[in-house]
Steps between C-alpha positions, in 0.01 A plus 500: 500500500417196289750328271362349180809289423405133512846344520665321791764728643766449764378646826845633596507706178151635572606597854781711356266669250232575761711558813294595801176371349263209556478255211202275416594204285305215342626159382779510758777245472690400811842358576581195713454706817150613390621855435338670197757558224291579189152627426287722283485851644139619492521799737748706700458787742659678794164456675452147636122549522482572129662163432263324742200658321622349172487146640133464415587542130725191487488136598734206502860495612558857630774651712575843641859618536636817652803638319669688779580495868188435704440726796574335835138551607379280210416184691449288190872535422599315813244224454505445125803674354471745210247302298156351546322220322132555424 
């Protein structure tokens, strides 16, 4: 699902709205620990592959967040945490 809102939003608020979904954000702002805190939500989905397929449509400062508990078998969670920089 694509979001047409073009405003910076707090990622923690978005995670509550879209619990259990993957979030694709542009124009990500980070805190002092390089953790994304705000961004423009451009897509969200329960299917991670759907979010990855949307990457080709955007450029610049992108990040992907998961808004729930990652499964233990998700190896990226142990290496990178719950977010990725692209």
